[in-house]
Gaussian input, Z-matrix of N, CA and C with variables (Angstrom, degrees):
# hf/3-21g

backbone

0 1
 N
 C     1     B1
 C     2     B2     1     A1
 N     3     B3     2     A2     1     D1
 C     4     B4     3     A3     2     D2
 C     5     B5     4     A4     3     D3
 N     6     B6     5     A5     4     D4
 C     7     B7     6     A6     5     D5
 C     8     B8     7     A7     6     D6
 N     9     B9     8     A8     7     D7
 C    10    B10     9     A9     8     D8
 C    11    B11    10    A10     9     D9
 N    12    B12    11    A11    10    D10
 C    13    B13    12    A12    11    D11
 C    14    B14    13    A13    12    D12
 N    15    B15    14    A14    13    D13
 C    16    B16    15    A15    14    D14
 C    17    B17    16    A16    15    D15
 N    18    B18    17    A17    16    D16
 C    19    B19    18    A18    17    D17
 C    20    B20    19    A19    18    D18
 N    21    B21    20    A20    19    D19
 C    22    B22    21    A21    20    D20
 C    23    B23    22    A22    21    D21
 N    24    B24    23    A23    22    D22
 C    25    B25    24    A24    23    D23
 C    26    B26    25    A25    24    D24
 N    27    B27    26    A26    25    D25
 C    28    B28    27    A27    26    D26
 C    29    B29    28    A28    27    D27
 N    30    B30    29    A29    28    D28
 C    31    B31    30    A30    29    D29
 C    32    B32    31    A31    30    D30
 N    33    B33    32    A32    31    D31
 C    34    B34    33    A33    32    D32
 C    35    B35    34    A34    33    D33
 N    36    B36    35    A35    34    D34
 C    37    B37    36    A36    35    D35
 C    38    B38    37    A37    36    D36
 N    39    B39    38    A38    37    D37
 C    40    B40    39    A39    38    D38
 C    41    B41    40    A40    39    D39
 N    42    B42    41    A41    40    D40
 C    43    B43    42    A42    41    D41
 C    44    B44    43    A43    42    D42
 N    45    B45    44    A44    43    D43
 C    46    B46    45    A45    44    D44
 C    47    B47    46    A46    45    D45
 N    48    B48    47    A47    46    D46
 C    49    B49    48    A48    47    D47
 C    50    B50    49    A49    48    D48
 N    51    B51    50    A50    49    D49
 C    52    B52    51    A51    50    D50
 C    53    B53    52    A52    51    D51
 N    54    B54    53    A53    52    D52
 C    55    B55    54    A54    53    D53
 C    56    B56    55    A55    54    D54
 N    57    B57    56    A56    55    D55
 C    58    B58    57    A57    56    D56
 C    59    B59    58    A58    57    D57
 N    60    B60    59    A59    58    D58
 C    61    B61    60    A60    59    D59
 C    62    B62    61    A61    60    D60
 N    63    B63    62    A62    61    D61
 C    64    B64    63    A63    62    D62
 C    65    B65    64    A64    63    D63
 N    66    B66    65    A65    64    D64
 C    67    B67    66    A66    65    D65
 C    68    B68    67    A67    66    D66
 N    69    B69    68    A68    67    D67
 C    70    B70    69    A69    68    D68
 C    71    B71    70    A70    69    D69
 N    72    B72    71    A71    70    D70
 C    73    B73    72    A72    71    D71
 C    74    B74    73    A73    72    D72
 N    75    B75    74    A74    73    D73
 C    76    B76    75    A75    74    D74
 C    77    B77    76    A76    75    D75
 N    78    B78    77    A77    76    D76
 C    79    B79    78    A78    77    D77
 C    80    B80    79    A79    78    D78
 N    81    B81    80    A80    79    D79
 C    82    B82    81    A81    80    D80
 C    83    B83    82    A82    81    D81
 N    84    B84    83    A83    82    D82
 C    85    B85    84    A84    83    D83
 C    86    B86    85    A85    84    D84
 N    87    B87    86    A86    85    D85
 C    88    B88    87    A87    86    D86
 C    89    B89    88    A88    87    D87
 N    90    B90    89    A89    88    D88
 C    91    B91    90    A90    89    D89
 C    92    B92    91    A91    90    D90
 N    93    B93    92    A92    91    D91
 C    94    B94    93    A93    92    D92
 C    95    B95    94    A94    93    D93
 N    96    B96    95    A95    94    D94
 C    97    B97    96    A96    95    D95
 C    98    B98    97    A97    96    D96
 N    99    B99    98    A98    97    D97
 C   100   B100    99    A99    98    D98
 C   101   B101   100   A100    99    D99
 N   102   B102   101   A101   100   D100
 C   103   B103   102   A102   101   D101
 C   104   B104   103   A103   102   D102
 N   105   B105   104   A104   103   D103
 C   106   B106   105   A105   104   D104
 C   107   B107   106   A106   105   D105
 N   108   B108   107   A107   106   D106
 C   109   B109   108   A108   107   D107
 C   110   B110   109   A109   108   D108
 N   111   B111   110   A110   109   D109
 C   112   B112   111   A111   110   D110
 C   113   B113   112   A112   111   D111
 N   114   B114   113   A113   112   D112
 C   115   B115   114   A114   113   D113
 C   116   B116   115   A115   114   D114
 N   117   B117   116   A116   115   D115
 C   118   B118   117   A117   116   D116
 C   119   B119   118   A118   117   D117
 N   120   B120   119   A119   118   D118
 C   121   B121   120   A120   119   D119
 C   122   B122   121   A121   120   D120
 N   123   B123   122   A122   121   D121
 C   124   B124   123   A123   122   D122
 C   125   B125   124   A124   123   D123
 N   126   B126   125   A125   124   D124
 C   127   B127   126   A126   125   D125
 C   128   B128   127   A127   126   D126
 N   129   B129   128   A128   127   D127
 C   130   B130   129   A129   128   D128
 C   131   B131   130   A130   129   D129
 N   132   B132   131   A131   130   D130
 C   133   B133   132   A132   131   D131
 C   134   B134   133   A133   132   D132
 N   135   B135   134   A134   133   D133
 C   136   B136   135   A135   134   D134
 C   137   B137   136   A136   135   D135
 N   138   B138   137   A137   136   D136
 C   139   B139   138   A138   137   D137
 C   140   B140   139   A139   138   D138
 N   141   B141   140   A140   139   D139
 C   142   B142   141   A141   140   D140
 C   143   B143   142   A142   141   D141
 N   144   B144   143   A143   142   D142
 C   145   B145   144   A144   143   D143
 C   146   B146   145   A145   144   D144
 N   147   B147   146   A146   145   D145
 C   148   B148   147   A147   146   D146
 C   149   B149   148   A148   147   D147
 N   150   B150   149   A149   148   D148
 C   151   B151   150   A150   149   D149
 C   152   B152   151   A151   150   D150
 N   153   B153   152   A152   151   D151
 C   154   B154   153   A153   152   D152
 C   155   B155   154   A154   153   D153
 N   156   B156   155   A155   154   D154
 C   157   B157   156   A156   155   D155
 C   158   B158   157   A157   156   D156
 N   159   B159   158   A158   157   D157
 C   160   B160   159   A159   158   D158
 C   161   B161   160   A160   159   D159
 N   162   B162   161   A161   160   D160
 C   163   B163   162   A162   161   D161
 C   164   B164   163   A163   162   D162
 N   165   B165   164   A164   163   D163
 C   166   B166   165   A165   164   D164
 C   167   B167   166   A166   165   D165
 N   168   B168   167   A167   166   D166
 C   169   B169   168   A168   167   D167
 C   170   B170   169   A169   168   D168
 N   171   B171   170   A170   169   D169
 C   172   B172   171   A171   170   D170
 C   173   B173   172   A172   171   D171
 N   174   B174   173   A173   172   D172
 C   175   B175   174   A174   173   D173
 C   176   B176   175   A175   174   D174
 N   177   B177   176   A176   175   D175
 C   178   B178   177   A177   176   D176
 C   179   B179   178   A178   177   D177
 N   180   B180   179   A179   178   D178
 C   181   B181   180   A180   179   D179
 C   182   B182   181   A181   180   D180
 N   183   B183   182   A182   181   D181
 C   184   B184   183   A183   182   D182
 C   185   B185   184   A184   183   D183
 N   186   B186   185   A185   184   D184
 C   187   B187   186   A186   185   D185
 C   188   B188   187   A187   186   D186
 N   189   B189   188   A188   187   D187
 C   190   B190   189   A189   188   D188
 C   191   B191   190   A190   189   D189
 N   192   B192   191   A191   190   D190
 C   193   B193   192   A192   191   D191
 C   194   B194   193   A193   192   D192
 N   195   B195   194   A194   193   D193
 C   196   B196   195   A195   194   D194
 C   197   B197   196   A196   195   D195
 N   198   B198   197   A197   196   D196
 C   199   B199   198   A198   197   D197
 C   200   B200   199   A199   198   D198
 N   201   B201   200   A200   199   D199
 C   202   B202   201   A201   200   D200
 C   203   B203   202   A202   201   D201
 N   204   B204   203   A203   202   D202
 C   205   B205   204   A204   203   D203
 C   206   B206   205   A205   204   D204
 N   207   B207   206   A206   205   D205
 C   208   B208   207   A207   206   D206
 C   209   B209   208   A208   207   D207
 N   210   B210   209   A209   208   D208
 C   211   B211   210   A210   209   D209
 C   212   B212   211   A211   210   D210
 N   213   B213   212   A212   211   D211
 C   214   B214   213   A213   212   D212
 C   215   B215   214   A214   213   D213
 N   216   B216   215   A215   214   D214
 C   217   B217   216   A216   215   D215
 C   218   B218   217   A217   216   D216
 N   219   B219   218   A218   217   D217
 C   220   B220   219   A219   218   D218
 C   221   B221   220   A220   219   D219
 N   222   B222   221   A221   220   D220
 C   223   B223   222   A222   221   D221
 C   224   B224   223   A223   222   D222
 N   225   B225   224   A224   223   D223
 C   226   B226   225   A225   224   D224
 C   227   B227   226   A226   225   D225
 N   228   B228   227   A227   226   D226
 C   229   B229   228   A228   227   D227
 C   230   B230   229   A229   228   D228
 N   231   B231   230   A230   229   D229
 C   232   B232   231   A231   230   D230
 C   233   B233   232   A232   231   D231
 N   234   B234   233   A233   232   D232
 C   235   B235   234   A234   233   D233
 C   236   B236   235   A235   234   D234
 N   237   B237   236   A236   235   D235
 C   238   B238   237   A237   236   D236
 C   239   B239   238   A238   237   D237
 N   240   B240   239   A239   238   D238
 C   241   B241   240   A240   239   D239
 C   242   B242   241   A241   240   D240
 N   243   B243   242   A242   241   D241
 C   244   B244   243   A243   242   D242
 C   245   B245   244   A244   243   D243
 N   246   B246   245   A245   244   D244
 C   247   B247   246   A246   245   D245
 C   248   B248   247   A247   246   D246
 N   249   B249   248   A248   247   D247
 C   250   B250   249   A249   248   D248
 C   251   B251   250   A250   249   D249
 N   252   B252   251   A251   250   D250
 C   253   B253   252   A252   251   D251
 C   254   B254   253   A253   252   D252
 N   255   B255   254   A254   253   D253
 C   256   B256   255   A255   254   D254
 C   257   B257   256   A256   255   D255
 N   258   B258   257   A257   256   D256
 C   259   B259   258   A258   257   D257
 C   260   B260   259   A259   258   D258
 N   261   B261   260   A260   259   D259
 C   262   B262   261   A261   260   D260
 C   263   B263   262   A262   261   D261
 N   264   B264   263   A263   262   D262
 C   265   B265   264   A264   263   D263
 C   266   B266   265   A265   264   D264
 N   267   B267   266   A266   265   D265
 C   268   B268   267   A267   266   D266
 C   269   B269   268   A268   267   D267
 N   270   B270   269   A269   268   D268
 C   271   B271   270   A270   269   D269
 C   272   B272   271   A271   270   D270

   B1=1.4398
   B2=1.5305
   B3=1.3087
   B4=1.4577
   B5=1.5230
   B6=1.3204
   B7=1.4669
   B8=1.5236
   B9=1.2971
   B10=1.4644
   B11=1.5261
   B12=1.3101
   B13=1.4620
   B14=1.5252
   B15=1.3261
   B16=1.4702
   B17=1.5280
   B18=1.3418
   B19=1.4760
   B20=1.5339
   B21=1.2985
   B22=1.4676
   B23=1.5206
   B24=1.3199
   B25=1.4644
   B26=1.5215
   B27=1.3377
   B28=1.4584
   B29=1.5354
   B30=1.3146
   B31=1.4592
   B32=1.5255
   B33=1.3223
   B34=1.4698
   B35=1.5243
   B36=1.3384
   B37=1.4623
   B38=1.5196
   B39=1.3379
   B40=1.4611
   B41=1.5312
   B42=1.3194
   B43=1.4680
   B44=1.5192
   B45=1.3242
   B46=1.4639
   B47=1.5261
   B48=1.3333
   B49=1.4586
   B50=1.5328
   B51=1.3272
   B52=1.4636
   B53=1.5269
   B54=1.3409
   B55=1.4722
   B56=1.5213
   B57=1.3283
   B58=1.4680
   B59=1.5286
   B60=1.3307
   B61=1.4650
   B62=1.5236
   B63=1.3267
   B64=1.4675
   B65=1.5193
   B66=1.3212
   B67=1.4642
   B68=1.5172
   B69=1.3402
   B70=1.4602
   B71=1.5262
   B72=1.3162
   B73=1.4589
   B74=1.5277
   B75=1.3295
   B76=1.4585
   B77=1.5294
   B78=1.3224
   B79=1.4639
   B80=1.5167
   B81=1.3211
   B82=1.4746
   B83=1.5268
   B84=1.3148
   B85=1.4624
   B86=1.5265
   B87=1.3353
   B88=1.4559
   B89=1.5261
   B90=1.3240
   B91=1.4672
   B92=1.5251
   B93=1.3229
   B94=1.4669
   B95=1.5234
   B96=1.3199
   B97=1.4756
   B98=1.5266
   B99=1.3298
   B100=1.4646
   B101=1.5248
   B102=1.3223
   B103=1.4645
   B104=1.5234
   B105=1.3188
   B106=1.4671
   B107=1.5229
   B108=1.3157
   B109=1.4603
   B110=1.5233
   B111=1.3338
   B112=1.4656
   B113=1.5268
   B114=1.3364
   B115=1.4694
   B116=1.5218
   B117=1.3299
   B118=1.4664
   B119=1.5292
   B120=1.3210
   B121=1.4582
   B122=1.5229
   B123=1.3317
   B124=1.4643
   B125=1.5228
   B126=1.3274
   B127=1.4569
   B128=1.5238
   B129=1.3393
   B130=1.4651
   B131=1.5237
   B132=1.3222
   B133=1.4697
   B134=1.5206
   B135=1.3127
   B136=1.4631
   B137=1.5210
   B138=1.3324
   B139=1.4684
   B140=1.5197
   B141=1.3285
   B142=1.4627
   B143=1.5203
   B144=1.3176
   B145=1.4593
   B146=1.5231
   B147=1.3211
   B148=1.4642
   B149=1.5255
   B150=1.3205
   B151=1.4626
   B152=1.5276
   B153=1.3089
   B154=1.4654
   B155=1.5216
   B156=1.3229
   B157=1.4634
   B158=1.5261
   B159=1.3189
   B160=1.4678
   B161=1.5203
   B162=1.3257
   B163=1.4635
   B164=1.5218
   B165=1.3352
   B166=1.4629
   B167=1.5262
   B168=1.3117
   B169=1.4661
   B170=1.5248
   B171=1.3180
   B172=1.4580
   B173=1.5261
   B174=1.3219
   B175=1.4580
   B176=1.5274
   B177=1.3148
   B178=1.4656
   B179=1.5269
   B180=1.3337
   B181=1.4675
   B182=1.5307
   B183=1.3265
   B184=1.4741
   B185=1.5265
   B186=1.3065
   B187=1.4620
   B188=1.5320
   B189=1.3386
   B190=1.4601
   B191=1.5274
   B192=1.3315
   B193=1.4613
   B194=1.5249
   B195=1.3354
   B196=1.4758
   B197=1.5263
   B198=1.3067
   B199=1.4595
   B200=1.5209
   B201=1.3144
   B202=1.4614
   B203=1.5270
   B204=1.3235
   B205=1.4710
   B206=1.5269
   B207=1.3357
   B208=1.4678
   B209=1.5317
   B210=1.3118
   B211=1.4617
   B212=1.5233
   B213=1.3176
   B214=1.4532
   B215=1.5131
   B216=1.2848
   B217=1.4597
   B218=1.5194
   B219=1.3262
   B220=1.4644
   B221=1.5204
   B222=1.3198
   B223=1.4670
   B224=1.5242
   B225=1.3022
   B226=1.4613
   B227=1.5314
   B228=1.3145
   B229=1.4693
   B230=1.5205
   B231=1.3255
   B232=1.4640
   B233=1.5221
   B234=1.3045
   B235=1.4539
   B236=1.5158
   B237=1.2947
   B238=1.4606
   B239=1.5297
   B240=1.3270
   B241=1.4624
   B242=1.5159
   B243=1.3146
   B244=1.4507
   B245=1.5257
   B246=1.3129
   B247=1.4532
   B248=1.5248
   B249=1.2908
   B250=1.4525
   B251=1.5294
   B252=1.3166
   B253=1.4681
   B254=1.5321
   B255=1.3239
   B256=1.4606
   B257=1.5139
   B258=1.2812
   B259=1.4628
   B260=1.5228
   B261=1.3183
   B262=1.4570
   B263=1.5240
   B264=1.3152
   B265=1.4597
   B266=1.5229
   B267=1.3380
   B268=1.4557
   B269=1.5285
   B270=1.2651
   B271=1.4769
   B272=1.4602
   A1=110.96
   A2=116.34
   A3=120.81
   A4=111.03
   A5=117.02
   A6=120.20
   A7=110.85
   A8=117.46
   A9=120.52
   A10=110.69
   A11=115.92
   A12=120.06
   A13=109.69
   A14=116.14
   A15=120.08
   A16=110.97
   A17=116.61
   A18=120.14
   A19=110.33
   A20=116.29
   A21=120.06
   A22=110.60
   A23=116.95
   A24=120.45
   A25=111.41
   A26=116.67
   A27=120.04
   A28=110.15
   A29=117.25
   A30=120.63
   A31=111.33
   A32=117.31
   A33=121.17
   A34=110.17
   A35=116.69
   A36=120.55
   A37=110.56
   A38=117.72
   A39=121.11
   A40=111.27
   A41=116.92
   A42=120.56
   A43=110.73
   A44=116.96
   A45=119.08
   A46=110.89
   A47=118.78
   A48=121.04
   A49=110.34
   A50=116.58
   A51=120.04
   A52=111.02
   A53=116.92
   A54=120.70
   A55=110.56
   A56=116.84
   A57=120.69
   A58=110.45
   A59=117.37
   A60=121.08
   A61=110.56
   A62=117.46
   A63=121.14
   A64=110.79
   A65=117.82
   A66=120.89
   A67=110.38
   A68=116.94
   A69=120.63
   A70=110.40
   A71=118.43
   A72=122.38
   A73=110.46
   A74=117.57
   A75=121.36
   A76=111.45
   A77=116.14
   A78=120.13
   A79=110.91
   A80=117.64
   A81=120.92
   A82=110.92
   A83=116.93
   A84=121.21
   A85=110.40
   A86=116.85
   A87=120.62
   A88=111.86
   A89=116.24
   A90=120.08
   A91=111.03
   A92=116.96
   A93=120.78
   A94=110.54
   A95=115.91
   A96=120.34
   A97=111.18
   A98=117.30
   A99=121.46
   A100=110.24
   A101=117.53
   A102=120.37
   A103=111.24
   A104=117.64
   A105=120.56
   A106=110.44
   A107=117.49
   A108=120.28
   A109=111.36
   A110=117.37
   A111=120.29
   A112=110.67
   A113=117.06
   A114=119.88
   A115=111.05
   A116=116.64
   A117=120.21
   A118=110.69
   A119=117.29
   A120=121.14
   A121=111.06
   A122=116.95
   A123=120.45
   A124=110.94
   A125=117.09
   A126=120.53
   A127=110.65
   A128=116.70
   A129=120.44
   A130=110.92
   A131=117.31
   A132=120.39
   A133=110.68
   A134=117.12
   A135=120.98
   A136=110.47
   A137=116.60
   A138=120.15
   A139=111.43
   A140=117.18
   A141=120.75
   A142=109.93
   A143=117.90
   A144=121.26
   A145=110.80
   A146=116.43
   A147=120.52
   A148=110.44
   A149=117.59
   A150=120.74
   A151=111.84
   A152=117.36
   A153=120.49
   A154=110.88
   A155=116.22
   A156=120.00
   A157=110.69
   A158=117.50
   A159=120.32
   A160=110.94
   A161=117.39
   A162=120.52
   A163=110.78
   A164=116.86
   A165=120.03
   A166=110.51
   A167=116.90
   A168=120.88
   A169=110.64
   A170=117.34
   A171=121.09
   A172=112.77
   A173=118.89
   A174=122.07
   A175=113.24
   A176=118.18
   A177=120.06
   A178=110.11
   A179=118.13
   A180=120.72
   A181=113.22
   A182=117.87
   A183=119.14
   A184=111.62
   A185=117.89
   A186=121.03
   A187=110.99
   A188=116.41
   A189=120.46
   A190=113.58
   A191=117.75
   A192=120.01
   A193=113.24
   A194=120.41
   A195=118.49
   A196=112.64
   A197=117.21
   A198=119.61
   A199=111.26
   A200=116.94
   A201=120.48
   A202=110.58
   A203=117.69
   A204=120.89
   A205=110.20
   A206=117.53
   A207=120.15
   A208=111.21
   A209=116.56
   A210=121.01
   A211=112.62
   A212=117.24
   A213=121.06
   A214=113.18
   A215=118.30
   A216=121.63
   A217=109.31
   A218=116.03
   A219=121.56
   A220=108.17
   A221=116.66
   A222=118.87
   A223=110.27
   A224=115.59
   A225=120.66
   A226=109.51
   A227=116.40
   A228=121.84
   A229=109.12
   A230=115.96
   A231=119.62
   A232=111.66
   A233=119.07
   A234=121.63
   A235=113.38
   A236=117.92
   A237=120.98
   A238=112.50
   A239=117.58
   A240=121.11
   A241=109.21
   A242=117.74
   A243=123.16
   A244=109.01
   A245=115.01
   A246=119.57
   A247=108.32
   A248=118.20
   A249=121.42
   A250=112.05
   A251=117.35
   A252=118.75
   A253=111.68
   A254=119.37
   A255=121.02
   A256=110.95
   A257=117.07
   A258=121.73
   A259=110.29
   A260=117.99
   A261=122.25
   A262=110.65
   A263=117.97
   A264=121.17
   A265=111.28
   A266=117.70
   A267=121.19
   A268=111.80
   A269=118.09
   A270=121.06
   A271=112.68
   D1=-41.23
   D2=-178.50
   D3=-66.34
   D4=-33.87
   D5=177.80
   D6=-64.62
   D7=-40.35
   D8=-179.88
   D9=-64.34
   D10=-39.97
   D11=178.06
   D12=-64.29
   D13=-43.21
   D14=178.91
   D15=-62.07
   D16=-43.66
   D17=179.00
   D18=-63.95
   D19=-40.97
   D20=179.31
   D21=-64.35
   D22=-42.36
   D23=178.31
   D24=-66.12
   D25=-37.90
   D26=178.72
   D27=-66.21
   D28=-42.58
   D29=176.95
   D30=-64.28
   D31=-39.71
   D32=177.89
   D33=-64.63
   D34=-38.15
   D35=178.09
   D36=-65.27
   D37=-44.62
   D38=178.23
   D39=-64.09
   D40=-40.57
   D41=179.24
   D42=-65.29
   D43=-41.59
   D44=179.60
   D45=-69.82
   D46=-33.47
   D47=176.11
   D48=-65.12
   D49=-43.15
   D50=177.44
   D51=-63.64
   D52=-43.31
   D53=178.90
   D54=-62.90
   D55=-40.91
   D56=178.72
   D57=-63.45
   D58=-41.02
   D59=177.91
   D60=-63.13
   D61=-42.79
   D62=-179.85
   D63=-65.15
   D64=-41.74
   D65=178.52
   D66=-64.79
   D67=-41.75
   D68=179.39
   D69=-63.29
   D70=-41.63
   D71=178.99
   D72=-63.12
   D73=-45.62
   D74=178.64
   D75=-63.38
   D76=-39.09
   D77=179.11
   D78=-63.85
   D79=-43.55
   D80=177.94
   D81=-62.21
   D82=-41.74
   D83=-179.96
   D84=-63.97
   D85=-43.24
   D86=178.14
   D87=-66.65
   D88=-35.59
   D89=178.43
   D90=-64.13
   D91=-42.16
   D92=177.22
   D93=-63.47
   D94=-40.40
   D95=179.45
   D96=-64.81
   D97=-42.61
   D98=178.98
   D99=-64.23
   D100=-42.17
   D101=178.73
   D102=-62.84
   D103=-39.12
   D104=177.64
   D105=-65.27
   D106=-40.82
   D107=178.37
   D108=-67.22
   D109=-36.40
   D110=177.19
   D111=-65.00
   D112=-40.67
   D113=177.10
   D114=-64.08
   D115=-40.49
   D116=178.50
   D117=-65.26
   D118=-38.14
   D119=178.28
   D120=-65.87
   D121=-43.15
   D122=177.91
   D123=-61.89
   D124=-40.17
   D125=178.82
   D126=-65.65
   D127=-41.96
   D128=178.88
   D129=-63.94
   D130=-41.74
   D131=177.79
   D132=-63.67
   D133=-39.64
   D134=177.43
   D135=-64.42
   D136=-42.20
   D137=178.11
   D138=-62.76
   D139=-40.47
   D140=179.01
   D141=-63.66
   D142=-40.98
   D143=179.01
   D144=-62.65
   D145=-44.35
   D146=179.71
   D147=-64.78
   D148=-44.26
   D149=-179.51
   D150=-65.86
   D151=-36.18
   D152=176.54
   D153=-64.02
   D154=-42.64
   D155=177.94
   D156=-65.53
   D157=-40.52
   D158=178.54
   D159=-64.39
   D160=-41.93
   D161=178.89
   D162=-63.41
   D163=-41.66
   D164=178.29
   D165=-62.73
   D166=-38.88
   D167=179.03
   D168=-67.13
   D169=-44.17
   D170=-176.56
   D171=-72.63
   D172=-23.74
   D173=-176.83
   D174=-93.94
   D175=8.52
   D176=179.28
   D177=-64.59
   D178=133.62
   D179=-179.53
   D180=-61.60
   D181=-37.12
   D182=-179.48
   D183=-68.12
   D184=-17.56
   D185=175.06
   D186=-89.69
   D187=-36.77
   D188=-175.93
   D189=-78.46
   D190=-30.13
   D191=-175.98
   D192=-59.93
   D193=-48.63
   D194=178.28
   D195=-63.36
   D196=-34.95
   D197=178.28
   D198=-67.39
   D199=-39.00
   D200=178.65
   D201=-66.42
   D202=-39.72
   D203=179.00
   D204=-65.11
   D205=-35.29
   D206=176.93
   D207=-63.47
   D208=-30.27
   D209=177.91
   D210=-83.84
   D211=-3.52
   D212=179.65
   D213=89.09
   D214=14.75
   D215=178.45
   D216=-87.71
   D217=148.53
   D218=-179.80
   D219=-140.13
   D220=162.12
   D221=176.29
   D222=-61.69
   D223=156.57
   D224=-177.78
   D225=-67.04
   D226=137.69
   D227=178.86
   D228=-91.04
   D229=159.81
   D230=-177.43
   D231=-65.57
   D232=-27.42
   D233=178.89
   D234=-72.81
   D235=-12.18
   D236=-179.57
   D237=-86.71
   D238=-11.12
   D239=177.92
   D240=-76.18
   D241=140.37
   D242=176.07
   D243=-124.18
   D244=144.50
   D245=174.44
   D246=-83.97
   D247=139.22
   D248=-177.13
   D249=-66.07
   D250=-36.33
   D251=-177.23
   D252=-71.43
   D253=-34.11
   D254=177.20
   D255=-75.23
   D256=-33.97
   D257=179.41
   D258=-67.44
   D259=-38.34
   D260=-179.60
   D261=-72.10
   D262=-31.51
   D263=-179.48
   D264=-71.64
   D265=-28.69
   D266=-179.53
   D267=-70.35
   D268=-25.20
   D269=-175.96
   D270=-84.09

């Protein structure tokens, strides 16, 4: 009877060692995956920061005004404003 208990305990020990190895392997694989995703997230955040700065630079009025004048655009004149109540009455 004692031998059977010993064999059962030895098999349980081997099974738990194998299970522990499998869990450790899966944990390492998941850790590598998480680190790769963290690096990708940091790169994306860096790209967003750079693009935001570029957009702010490109949208500056002192940069856009000469380009708009080259296209023939001008500031709105006072005659181009319409009152909403007169515009609605015409329709």
